[in-house]
C-alpha positions as CSV (number, residue, x, y, z in Angstrom):
1,M,36.7,16.7,32.6
2,E,34.2,14.7,30.7
3,V,35.3,13.8,27.6
4,N,32.7,12.7,24.6
5,I,33.9,10.1,22.6
6,M,32.2,10.0,18.9
7,T,31.1,6.5,17.7
8,I,31.8,6.0,14.4
9,L,29.7,4.0,12.4
10,K,30.5,2.3,8.9
11,P,28.4,2.5,5.8
12,K,27.2,-1.2,6.0
13,D,26.3,-0.7,9.7
14,V,24.1,2.5,8.5
15,A,22.4,0.7,5.8
16,D,21.8,-1.6,8.2
17,R,20.0,-0.1,10.6
18,L,18.2,2.2,8.2
19,G,16.9,-1.3,6.3
20,I,18.5,0.1,2.7
21,T,21.3,-1.2,0.8
22,T,25.2,0.7,1.1
23,R,24.2,1.4,-2.3
24,T,21.0,3.8,-1.4
25,L,23.4,4.9,1.3
26,Q,26.1,6.2,-1.2
27,T,23.2,7.7,-3.1
28,W,21.3,9.6,-0.2
29,D,25.1,11.5,0.4
30,R,25.4,12.2,-3.6
31,K,22.3,14.0,-3.3
32,G,22.5,15.6,0.1
33,I,19.7,13.5,1.6
34,F,21.9,12.2,4.3
35,K,25.3,13.4,3.9
36,A,28.6,11.4,4.7
37,K,31.6,12.3,6.6
38,R,34.6,11.9,5.4
39,S,38.3,10.5,6.7
40,P,41.3,12.1,6.0
41,T,41.8,9.2,3.4
42,N,38.6,10.3,1.8
43,R,36.3,6.9,3.1
44,R,32.7,7.7,3.9
45,F,31.8,7.6,7.7
46,Y,28.9,8.4,9.9
47,T,28.3,9.0,14.2
48,E,25.7,7.7,16.2
49,D,24.2,11.5,16.6
50,Q,23.9,11.9,12.8
51,I,21.8,8.7,12.4
52,N,19.5,10.2,15.2
53,Q,19.2,13.4,13.9
54,Y,18.7,12.0,10.5
55,L,15.4,9.8,12.2
56,S,14.2,12.8,14.2
57,K,14.5,15.2,11.0
58,N,12.5,12.6,9.7
59,S,9.6,11.6,11.8
60,L,11.2,8.2,12.2
61,C,11.3,7.7,15.8
62,S,7.4,8.7,15.6
63,N,5.1,5.5,16.1
64,K,3.3,6.5,13.0
65,K,4.5,3.9,10.1
66,Q,5.6,4.4,6.6
67,V,4.1,1.4,4.6
68,A,4.3,-0.2,1.1
69,Y,1.2,-1.4,0.1
70,A,0.9,-3.7,-3.2
71,R,-1.9,-6.4,-4.3
72,V,-2.8,-8.5,-7.2
73,S,-6.4,-10.9,-8.1
74,T,-4.7,-14.4,-8.3
75,S,-1.5,-16.1,-6.6
76,G,0.0,-16.8,-10.3
77,Q,0.8,-12.8,-10.5
78,K,3.2,-13.3,-7.4
79,D,6.4,-11.9,-9.6
80,D,3.8,-8.6,-10.7
81,L,3.7,-8.2,-6.8
82,K,7.2,-8.2,-6.5
83,D,7.5,-5.7,-9.2
84,Q,5.2,-3.2,-7.6
85,L,7.0,-3.8,-4.4
86,S,10.7,-3.2,-6.4
87,Y,9.1,0.4,-8.1
88,I,7.8,1.7,-4.9
89,R,11.3,0.3,-2.8
90,Q,13.2,2.3,-5.2
91,Y,10.8,5.8,-4.8
92,A,11.8,5.6,-1.2
93,N,15.2,5.2,-1.6
94,A,15.5,7.9,-3.9
95,Q,13.6,10.5,-1.6
96,G,15.7,9.0,1.3
97,I,12.1,7.6,3.0
98,V,12.6,4.1,5.4
99,L,9.8,2.0,4.9
100,D,8.4,0.4,8.1
101,E,6.8,-2.6,6.3
102,E,5.7,-3.9,3.1
103,I,2.6,-5.7,2.5
104,S,1.7,-7.9,-0.3
105,D,-1.9,-8.6,-0.8
106,I,-3.7,-11.3,-3.1
107,G,-7.5,-10.8,-3.9
108,S,-9.6,-8.8,-5.9
109,G,-10.1,-4.7,-5.8
110,L,-13.4,-5.4,-5.8
111,N,-12.9,-7.4,-2.6
112,Y,-13.9,-5.5,0.8
113,K,-12.9,-8.7,2.9
114,R,-9.1,-9.0,2.2
115,Q,-7.7,-9.3,5.8
116,K,-4.6,-7.6,4.8
117,W,-5.8,-4.4,3.7
118,N,-8.3,-4.4,6.5
119,N,-5.6,-4.8,8.8
120,L,-4.2,-1.7,7.4
121,L,-7.2,0.1,7.5
122,D,-7.6,-0.6,11.2
123,E,-4.3,0.9,11.8
124,V,-5.0,3.9,9.6
125,M,-8.1,4.4,11.8
126,N,-5.8,4.3,15.1
127,N,-3.5,6.7,13.2
128,K,-0.5,4.6,13.5
129,I,0.1,5.0,9.7
130,D,2.2,8.2,8.3
131,K,2.0,7.2,4.4
132,I,1.0,4.5,2.4
133,Y,2.7,3.8,-0.7
134,I,0.9,2.4,-3.7
135,T,1.8,1.9,-7.6
136,Y,-1.8,2.1,-9.0
137,K,-5.3,3.7,-7.4
138,D,-7.1,0.5,-8.2
139,R,-4.2,-1.5,-6.1
140,F,-5.3,-0.2,-3.1
141,I,-9.4,-0.6,-4.4
142,R,-11.3,-0.9,-7.9
143,F,-14.3,1.5,-7.0
144,G,-14.5,4.0,-4.2
145,Y,-10.9,5.2,-3.9
146,D,-11.6,8.7,-3.1
147,W,-14.0,7.6,-0.4
148,F,-11.3,5.7,1.0
149,E,-8.4,8.6,0.5
150,N,-11.4,10.6,2.6
151,L,-10.9,8.6,5.1
152,C,-7.5,8.2,5.1
153,K,-6.6,11.8,5.7
154,K,-9.2,12.0,8.5
155,H,-6.6,10.0,10.3
156,G,-3.6,12.2,9.3
157,T,-2.7,9.3,6.7
158,E,-1.4,10.4,3.3
159,I,-1.9,7.8,-0.1
160,I,1.0,8.7,-2.2
161,V,0.0,7.2,-5.5
162,L,2.9,6.8,-8.0
163,N,0.7,6.0,-11.4
164,N,2.9,3.7,-12.7
165,I,-0.1,2.2,-15.1
166,D,2.3,-0.6,-15.7
167,T,1.7,-2.3,-12.6
168,S,-2.5,-2.2,-13.4
169,P,-2.7,-5.0,-15.4
170,D,-6.1,-5.0,-18.0
171,K,-6.9,-8.4,-17.3
172,E,-7.6,-7.6,-13.6
173,L,-10.2,-5.0,-14.8
174,V,-11.8,-7.1,-17.4
175,D,-11.7,-10.1,-14.6
176,D,-13.6,-7.7,-12.3
177,L,-16.3,-6.2,-14.6
178,I,-16.9,-9.4,-15.9
179,S,-17.3,-10.7,-11.9
180,I,-19.8,-7.5,-12.0
181,I,-21.9,-8.1,-14.6
182,H,-22.3,-11.8,-13.3
183,V,-23.5,-10.3,-10.0
184,F,-25.9,-8.3,-11.8
185,S,-27.2,-10.9,-14.3
186,C,-27.8,-13.2,-11.2
187,R,-29.5,-10.7,-9.8
188,L,-31.7,-9.8,-12.5
189,Y,-32.5,-14.1,-12.8
190,G,-33.6,-13.9,-9.1
191,L,-35.7,-10.9,-10.2
192,R,-37.4,-12.8,-12.9
193,K,-38.2,-15.6,-11.1
194,Y,-39.5,-13.9,-8.0
195,K,-41.6,-11.9,-10.7
196,K,-43.1,-15.0,-12.3
197,K,-43.6,-16.5,-8.6
198,I,-45.4,-13.5,-8.1
199,R,-47.4,-13.6,-11.5
200,G,-48.4,-17.5,-10.9
201,E,-49.4,-16.8,-7.3
202,Y,-51.7,-14.0,-8.5
203,L,-53.2,-16.1,-11.2
204,N,-54.0,-18.8,-9.0
205,D,-55.7,-16.3,-6.7
206,D,-57.7,-15.2,-9.7
207,Q,-58.6,-18.7,-10.6
208,D,-60.0,-19.2,-7.2
209,T,-61.5,-16.3,-6.4
210,S,-63.5,-17.0,-10.3
211,S,-64.9,-20.8,-9.2
């Protein structure tokens, strides 16, 4: 006769396996997200089967990842980066979601050449990402968010926007607007110089013709 021996795991071991804290695990137990078993002395414990069932139920055994993405414009805003990731982590924990990756990015929201952001998009287009969690739309991209959201949808990726406006500094928006104005000013200046050059060449041609 084959005897099935149940593997009993302590909450700390389970929390480590799932990449969360024991406090989060306790919260999941109270909310019914991931219920613990109880010993005769009312102590929490889990089994290997429970973990496997939970992971399977939440599609965490698949290759598709749950990713937190945070961005600031300058290295002097690193505390803001931590705040963004902390806010996403709290949300994920409350929903019983285990994040597979946390991305901290530094660069302007106008910069389409951010390496970490582009690497993330590459993974999206390779159908490796299930959900991307951000605190505010402009953390992902300053302009054109709807286009990128649609791109992600086409590859089975959903962007979850938590709409925490406190993580979107007004100074960044001002700096980005100034950058746009600067770019257009330089283009207008270059265009004026080009027009003057053409006008000068045209006048010279007229003078040569008249002589």
